[in-house]
C-alpha positions as CSV (number, residue, x, y, z in Angstrom):
1,M,108.3,106.7,100.5
2,I,110.5,104.2,98.6
3,K,110.7,102.1,101.8
4,Y,106.9,101.8,102.0
5,I,106.5,101.0,98.4
6,K,109.1,98.2,98.7
7,G,107.3,96.9,101.8
8,F,104.0,96.9,100.0
9,W,105.5,95.1,97.0
10,N,107.0,92.4,99.3
11,Y,103.6,91.7,100.7
12,R,101.7,91.7,97.4
13,F,101.2,87.9,97.5
14,L,99.6,88.1,100.9
15,L,97.3,90.9,99.8
16,T,96.2,88.7,96.8
17,E,95.5,85.8,99.1
18,L,93.5,88.0,101.6
19,V,91.4,89.3,98.7
20,K,90.7,85.8,97.5
21,K,89.8,84.7,101.0
22,G,87.4,87.6,101.3
23,V,85.6,86.7,98.1
24,R,85.4,83.0,99.2
25,L,84.1,83.8,102.7
26,K,81.5,86.3,101.4
27,Y,79.8,83.6,99.4
28,R,80.5,80.6,101.6
29,R,77.6,78.1,101.9
30,S,75.7,80.1,99.2
31,Y,74.2,78.1,96.3
32,L,74.1,81.2,94.0
33,G,77.6,82.3,95.0
34,I,79.0,85.1,92.9
35,I,75.9,85.1,90.7
36,W,74.1,86.8,93.6
37,S,76.2,89.9,92.9
38,L,74.3,90.1,89.6
39,I,70.9,89.1,90.8
40,E,70.7,91.4,93.9
41,P,71.1,94.8,92.1
42,I,68.6,93.7,89.5
43,L,66.0,92.8,92.1
44,T,66.7,96.0,94.1
45,T,66.4,98.1,91.0
46,I,63.1,96.6,90.0
47,V,61.7,97.3,93.5
48,L,63.0,100.9,93.5
49,V,61.8,101.6,90.0
50,I,58.3,100.4,90.9
51,V,58.1,102.1,94.2
52,F,59.7,105.4,93.5
53,G,58.6,105.5,89.9
54,T,55.0,105.4,91.2
55,L,55.4,107.6,94.2
56,F,57.3,110.4,92.5
57,G,55.9,109.9,89.0
58,N,59.4,109.1,87.5
59,H,58.4,107.5,84.2
60,K,61.5,108.5,82.2
61,P,62.8,105.7,80.0
62,N,66.2,105.8,81.5
63,F,65.0,105.8,85.2
64,P,66.1,102.1,85.8
65,L,69.6,103.0,84.5
66,Y,69.6,106.1,86.8
67,I,68.8,104.0,89.8
68,I,71.1,101.0,89.2
69,T,74.1,103.2,88.6
70,G,73.7,105.0,91.9
71,R,72.8,101.7,93.6
72,L,76.0,99.9,92.4
73,I,78.3,102.8,93.4
74,Y,76.7,103.2,96.8
75,S,76.7,99.4,97.4
76,F,80.4,99.2,96.9
77,F,81.1,102.1,99.2
78,Q,78.8,100.6,101.8
79,S,80.2,97.1,101.7
80,G,83.8,98.2,101.4
81,T,83.7,100.6,104.3
82,K,81.8,98.1,106.5
83,A,84.3,95.3,105.8
84,A,87.2,97.6,106.4
85,C,85.7,98.8,109.7
86,I,85.8,95.4,111.3
87,S,88.9,94.1,109.5
88,I,91.4,94.6,112.3
89,R,89.2,93.1,115.1
90,Q,88.2,90.3,112.8
91,N,91.8,89.4,112.2
92,A,92.9,89.9,115.8
93,S,94.2,86.3,116.2
94,M,96.4,86.7,113.2
95,I,97.7,90.1,114.2
96,K,98.7,88.7,117.6
97,K,100.6,85.7,116.2
98,V,102.3,86.8,112.9
99,Y,103.7,90.1,111.8
100,V,101.9,91.5,108.8
101,P,101.5,95.1,107.9
102,K,98.2,95.9,109.5
103,Y,97.0,98.1,106.7
104,M,96.7,94.9,104.6
105,Y,93.5,93.9,106.4
106,P,91.4,97.0,105.6
107,L,93.0,97.3,102.2
108,S,92.1,93.7,101.3
109,S,88.6,94.2,102.6
110,V,88.0,97.1,100.2
111,L,89.7,95.3,97.3
112,F,87.7,92.1,97.5
113,N,84.5,94.1,97.6
114,F,85.9,96.0,94.6
115,I,86.2,92.7,92.7
116,I,82.6,91.9,93.4
117,F,81.6,95.4,92.3
118,L,83.4,95.0,89.0
119,I,81.5,91.7,88.4
120,S,78.2,93.4,89.2
121,L,78.9,96.1,86.5
122,I,77.9,93.4,84.0
123,V,74.3,94.2,85.0
124,L,74.8,97.8,84.1
125,V,75.5,96.8,80.5
126,F,72.2,94.9,80.2
127,V,70.2,97.8,81.8
128,D,71.9,100.2,79.4
129,I,70.7,98.1,76.5
130,Y,67.2,97.8,78.0
131,C,67.0,101.6,78.3
132,K,68.2,101.9,74.7
133,V,71.0,104.3,75.7
134,V,73.8,104.3,73.1
135,P,77.3,104.7,74.7
136,T,79.5,107.6,73.6
137,I,83.1,108.5,74.3
138,A,81.8,110.0,77.6
139,V,81.5,106.5,78.9
140,F,85.3,106.5,79.6
141,W,84.7,109.0,82.4
142,F,83.4,106.0,84.3
143,I,87.0,104.8,84.8
144,P,88.3,107.9,86.7
145,A,85.0,108.0,88.6
146,V,85.6,104.4,89.9
147,M,89.2,105.2,90.7
148,I,88.1,108.2,92.8
149,L,85.5,105.9,94.5
150,V,88.2,103.4,95.4
151,V,90.4,106.1,96.9
152,L,87.5,107.5,98.9
153,T,86.5,104.0,100.2
154,I,90.0,103.1,101.3
155,G,90.5,106.4,103.1
156,V,87.2,106.1,105.0
157,G,87.9,102.4,105.6
158,L,91.3,103.1,107.2
159,C,89.7,105.7,109.5
160,L,86.9,103.4,110.5
161,A,89.3,100.4,111.1
162,T,91.3,102.5,113.4
163,L,88.4,104.0,115.3
164,N,86.7,100.6,115.7
165,V,89.6,99.2,117.6
166,F,89.3,101.8,120.3
167,F,85.5,102.4,120.1
168,R,83.6,99.2,119.4
169,D,80.3,101.0,118.8
170,I,81.7,102.6,115.6
171,E,80.5,99.7,113.4
172,Y,77.0,100.2,114.6
173,L,77.1,104.0,114.4
174,W,78.5,103.6,110.8
175,N,75.4,101.7,109.8
176,V,73.3,104.7,110.7
177,V,75.7,107.1,109.0
178,L,75.5,104.9,105.8
179,M,71.8,105.2,105.8
180,L,72.0,109.0,106.0
181,I,74.6,109.0,103.2
182,M,72.3,106.9,101.1
183,Y,69.5,109.5,101.4
184,M,72.0,112.3,100.7
185,S,73.3,110.7,97.5
186,A,70.1,110.9,95.3
187,I,70.1,107.2,94.5
188,F,66.4,106.7,93.9
189,Y,65.2,110.3,93.3
190,Y,66.2,113.2,91.0
191,P,68.2,115.9,92.9
192,E,66.5,119.0,91.3
193,R,64.1,119.6,94.2
194,I,66.9,119.6,96.8
195,M,69.2,121.6,94.6
196,N,66.6,124.3,94.3
197,S,66.1,124.4,98.1
198,G,68.1,125.5,101.0
199,Y,69.5,122.0,101.5
200,A,71.5,121.9,98.2
201,W,74.7,121.6,100.3
202,L,73.7,118.1,101.4
203,L,74.5,117.0,97.9
204,K,77.1,119.5,96.7
205,Y,79.5,118.7,99.6
206,N,78.9,114.9,99.5
207,P,81.8,113.5,97.5
208,L,79.9,110.2,97.0
209,W,77.1,112.0,95.2
210,Q,79.6,113.8,93.0
211,I,81.0,110.4,92.1
212,I,77.6,108.9,91.4
213,R,76.7,112.0,89.3
214,L,79.9,111.5,87.2
215,C,79.1,107.8,86.7
216,R,75.6,108.6,85.6
217,A,76.8,111.2,83.2
218,A,79.2,108.7,81.7
219,V,76.7,105.9,81.1
220,M,73.7,108.1,80.3
221,N,75.5,110.6,78.0
222,E,74.8,113.6,80.1
223,E,76.8,116.8,80.8
224,I,79.9,116.2,82.9
225,G,80.1,118.5,86.0
226,Y,83.9,119.1,86.0
227,L,83.9,121.1,89.2
228,G,82.1,118.2,90.9
229,V,84.8,115.9,89.6
230,I,87.6,118.1,90.9
231,Y,85.8,118.3,94.3
232,A,85.3,114.6,94.5
233,A,88.9,113.8,93.6
234,A,90.3,116.3,96.0
235,S,88.0,115.2,98.9
236,S,88.9,111.5,98.2
237,L,92.6,112.2,98.2
238,V,92.4,114.3,101.4
239,T,90.3,111.5,103.0
240,L,92.9,108.9,102.0
241,I,95.8,111.0,103.4
242,I,93.9,111.5,106.7
243,G,93.1,107.7,106.8
244,I,96.8,106.8,106.3
245,I,98.0,109.2,108.9
246,V,95.4,108.2,111.5
247,F,96.0,104.5,110.9
248,K,99.8,104.7,110.9
249,K,99.8,106.8,114.1
250,N,97.7,104.3,116.0
251,Q,98.5,100.9,114.5
252,D,101.1,100.0,117.2
253,K,98.4,100.4,119.8
254,F,96.0,97.9,118.2
255,I,97.6,94.9,119.9
256,L,96.6,96.3,123.3
257,H,92.9,96.7,122.4
258,I,91.9,93.9,120.2
């Protein structure tokens, strides 16, 4: 374990540069640049509030805050896992020429999307003010929720990065899975109807929904579901361990398939 920690520490500068490169490339040739990470969630939230507020009659004052919180969390998970999925193949030329710990590529892909996610959280503050929600001490639960989210995203990202080397259709299949996860995470609807039906397990056993639920409870001053927090943390940790094992076991074969 100490060996791996020292190895990671020795390559910390490279990780920083890869994260910087990811941010620059994401907004290359964009006039709005990083500002788009603020504009996009606002525009998306406006559309979702108008559409689903009308269709489902959701006219609660804090409905915009409800939607944008779920949207921001899901967007990071989506962009982080998609970037990690293609990270090894995308850096194939580098991997063939220079020795670098291969986990640096999916890890940096998640981290640069995390930087953008943190910037986009500025929007959450303004929506909080717009909805006239007064923060309480419960808002500090947002920090562990985000930490659990990062662990889950890295774990899934490592699994996808490995699978995509050997099965190149994974990145396309993952897009479909992400759409299913979005509908199973109660981003733009209230979960009561599903929770009272026979499909409650779609939410209960979805760690991403538990994370979104905790984030919403933190910013909207609602009751914290502690069992959900424990389940999300445990699921994320298990996913990370599986991701590390799968990646480490197969990383020496990457050079033969990229």
